[in-house]
N, C-alpha and C positions, 0 to 999 in steps of 0.2 A: 754521429758523434762517437769518437773513439773513447773506449774505457779500458785501455790496455793495462793500466796499473791497478785498477780498482779491485779491491778484495771482493770475491764473489758474494760474501755475506752482506756487503754494502750495496750490491746491485739489486737486492730484493726490494720490493715495493717502490721501484723507481717511478717517478712522476715528474712531469714538467712543471717548473715553478719559475717565477721571476725573482732574480736575485740582484742585489746591488752590484754594479759592474766592478770588477777587480781593478781595472786600470783606467778609470775615469772615462771610459768609452760609453756610448749610448747603451741603455739597459739591454742586456742580451738574454735571450731565453735559453737557459741551460737545463738539461735533464740531469738533476742531481738528486741523489737519494734523500728522501724526507728525513732519514735518520741523522742527517747532518745538522738539523736545526730543531729548535723548540723542545729540547730535552727538559722535562719538568724539574729534574734534579738541579738544573743550572739556572732555573728561573724562579726558584722559591727561596729556600733557606740558604743555599749555597754552602752549607757545611756538609760537603758530600764525601762519601767514602764508605769503606767497609767497617765492620764493628771492631776490627782489630784482632779477631780471633786467630788470624794467621800468625801473628807475632809471638804467640805463646809456644810455638813449636820448639822442640829440642833439636837444635841444629847440629850438635855433635852426633846425635843418633842418626840424623839424616845423612851426614857425611859417611858414617860407618855403613849404613844400609846401601848407599849409592856405590861405595867402593867395593861392596860385595856382589854387585850385579855382574853376572857372567857375560862376557862377549862371545857370542857363538862363533864356532870355527869357520862357518861359511861367510862371516862378515869380512868383506875385503875393502872397507872404507878406511879413512884416516884414523890413526891410532896414536896415543901417547902412553908412556909407562910411568909408574911411580909418581903420579901427580906432577909431572914435569912437562909443561907445554913447550913446544918448540916452534920455530919459524916455519919449518917444513910442514908441521901439522897444520898450522893456520893456513898456509898457502894451499895445501892439499884439500883442506876443508872448503875453502872458497871455490876451488875448481870443482869439487864435488857438488856444491850448491849451484854452480853455474849450469850443471847438467841436470838440475832439478832432482838430485839425489839427497838422501838423508844420511846423517852420521848416526852412529849408535847412540842410544839414549844415555848410556853410561857417561860418555864424554860430554854430552850436552849438559847433563846434571852437574858434572864436576866443574865445568866452566861456570855455570850459574852460581853454584855454591861458593866457589873460590872468590869470584868477584864480589858476591855479597859480603863475605868476610873482609875483603879488602876495603869495601866501602864503609863498613861499620867502623873502621879505624881511620876514615878520611873526614876532615873537617867539613862543615857546611860551606865555608868559603875557602877555596883551594888557592894557595899561592903558587904561581907558575913563573919560573925564571927561564928566559930563552938564552942558552949559552951562545958564545960568540960564533961557534962553528955550526949553528943550527938555525932552523926556521920553524915557526909554529903556524899551522894552517887551521883557521876556524871555519867550521862547516855548520850550516844551519839544518833545518828540518830535512829528514830523509823519508819518513812515512812509508816504510816498507818497499821502496823502489830500489830493489837490490841491484839491478843491472846498472842503474844510474849511480848508485853508491860505489860499486867497484870501479866504475869509470873514473871516479875522482882519483883513485890511486893510479890509474893509467895516465892521466894528464898531469898529476902532481907528485907522483912517486909513492911507493908503498911506505907504510910507517916504519920508523927505525928510531934509534936513540937520537939521531940528529934531525930527522924529518918528522917533527913532532905534529900531533894532531889534537884538536879539541872539537868534539862533536857536541853541539849545543842543544840537545834535546829533540823530542818528537821523532824517535827512531822508528816507531811502530804505527800501526793503524792505517786504514784506508788502502794502502798498497797490499799486494798479495804475498809479499815476502818479508814481512816484519820479523819472523823468526830468524831467517837467514841474516838479516841486517843486524839484529841485536846480538845474536850469538857471535858473529864476526867481530863486532865492537867489543864484546866482553872478552873474547879470546885475545884481541890485541891489547886490551887493558891488562890482562894477566901477563902477556908476553913482555910488554913495555910499560911497567907501572909508573915510571918517572918521565915518560915522554908521550903518553897517550892518555887523554882526559875526556871525561864524559860529564855533561850537565843534565840534570833532570829537566824534562819538558812537561807541559801540562798533560800530555797524552801518556806519560809514564805513571799511570794511576789506574787502580783496579776498575773504577767505574767507567772511565773512558775506554780502557782496554776491553771491557765487556761489551760496550755499546758500539764501538767503531771497528770491530773486526778481528782484533788480535786474539781474543779468547777463542773464538771459533777456529781461527787458523791453527793455534797451538793444539787445541783439542783434537783437530782433524789430523794433524801431522804427527802428534805424539800422544798427549794425555791431559786430562784435567789437572792431574797432580803437577805436571810440569808448568802449566799456566799459573798455578798457585805459587810455585817457586819464583817464577818471574815477578808476579805481583808483589811478593814480599821483598824481592830484591830492588824493585823500583823505589820502594820507600827509603832505601839507603843511599840513593844517588845524591851527590852534592847539588846545591842550588845555585852556586855562583863560583866564578873563577876570576882571579886577579892577576893580570899579566904584567910582570916587571913593575908592580906597585902603581901602575898608571892607567891600565885599561881594565874596566870591569866587564865581564861577560855573564849575562843571565839569559834565560830563555825568553821571558816575557818583557818585563819592564820595571818601573819604579813605583814607589809608594806616594801617597798624597800627604805624607808627614815628613818631617825633617830627619830622615834616617841617616845613620852612619854605617860604616863598614862593620863596626862592632855589633850593631843591631843585626846585621846579616849573619855574622859569625855565631851569634847567640841563639839563632833559631834552632829549636828542637824539631828535627825533620823526621825522626824515626817513628812515624805514626801512619795510620791507614786512612786518615782523612785530612782535608785541608780546611782549616777554620775560616769561616767567612770574615772578610774585611781584615785579614791578617797580612803581615808582610810576606809570608810564604805565598799566599794567594796572588799578591801583586807581582812578585818576582816571576811567577809561572804564567800569569794571564794578562798582564797589562800591555797596552799598546801606545805608541807615541801619537800625538795629534799636532796639528799646525798651530792652533791658537793657544795662548798662555793659559795656565791654570790646570785644573783637573776636572774631568767629567766622569759620569757613570760609564763603566765599560761597555763597549759595543757588542760584547759577546753574551747577551742575555743578562747583563749586569754583573758579570764576573770580571774582576780586575777593574782597572780604571784607564781612562785616556789621560796621558800626562803631556803637558806642553813643553815648549823649549825652555821656559823659565824654570820649570821643575828639574829638567836635566842639567841646566847650567848651575843652579844652586846646589844640586847634589854633588856635582863634580867639584865645585869650589870647596864645599864643606869637607870633602874627603881627599882633597889634593890629588884629584884624578884628571886625566886628559880626555877620556873617551868612554862612551858606553856602546858595547856591541850586544845586540840581541837578535832574536830570530822570530818565529811565531807567526809570520805573515808572508803570504805569497807576494812576490815582487816581479814585475814584468821582466826586468833585466837580471833578476836573481839577487839584487841588492838595491838598497836605497840609502842615501845619505841625507839626514834630516837634522833639524835643530841646530842650524848654523855649523854643520859639520861635526857636531858633538855626539850624535846618535846614529848608529849604522845598523840597519837590518840586513841580515844575511839569510838566504833561503836556498837550499841545495837540492830540491826535488824539482827538476825540470819537467815541463808539461804535467804539472801536478794533477794527479788522478786521471791523466789522459784527456783532460778537457780544458785546461787553463792556457796552454800554449806559451807559458813563461819559460825563461831560461833559468838554469841553476847557477849558483855562484859560490865561490869560496874566497877567503881572505888569507893571503900570506903575510905574516908579520915577522919582520927581521929583528935581530937583537936591539937595534936602535929604534924600534917601534915604527919603522917605515912600513906602510901598508901597500900591498899590491893585490889587485882584484883579478880573478880569473872567472870567466863566464863560460857556460857550456850548454849545448842542446841535449835533449833527451836521446838516448840510444835505443836501438831496436830491442824489443823483448822477444826472446826465442819462443 
């Protein structure tokens, strides 16, 4: 069994277990780390998260201390000056990461803190308008698969003011290069604030980041302090995006109540926990199902399963045409459900090196015409 993308911390205590087949095939015996399943925190109260102590930090003091970090003369990696990020820096940083090299901690901290400040000023529901000379590409889960992530830019073009992107959560965990993925995403967000968008996924949370590999990865590559900065920044990411007033994009799914877009706008997201049975939980964790109505979520009771009637009624109530979400591996990288009204997009091909799935992205034109691109996993150096 290949485990080319699996974070080393996820390979500990490996054991063979039977899991429900991903693609409706006969039950397949896969060796998957037991830490993927049966987390007590997700099977009990479901009001999970930290105590909120991180949020009391003085961020102005943090900015000042970070800016005073000295860059050693022997450092020859990518640099930027006067807190002005450039396209050349981002491209050099990605090339640096491709060679499995690190950038200086000063620049990493500055990127994280700048994006956190930007997100604090960003609404929970972000309005996106696609200009006539542009396209918007929606990407699903990446999960630390850096080389597949940068392959998206190879097949679809690098981000720019007109080549817009929306990455729909779950940037980190399970893969070995979550740091490189999230820092590249944050850098592009800083570089192109009006054409590059990020949605929070269920994995952008301190508890999951601790349990599924990202904390160990950042602690190993940099420091515990940097992980804490990431954890606090995750709490600021928006939960939903509205494209041309007609397409809603969330990471997980819908609620079992008659929610409106105003309900989403009014969510207070700047906190270190996700309240059980809250709209925030459902947006991050829910999944579509074939039958009408709502069921208990299939992920240890977190989120719900919502049927085609729930999707149709939500869209009608809010004068929308379509729901796009991620959160689930799909054999072809995407799946169209609920009478064409709900689309799942997943952009991590051969997920964890064991699933054999394709990755996919959606190109959206100004007239909201959708075009799908699928791709295979690329070799990892």
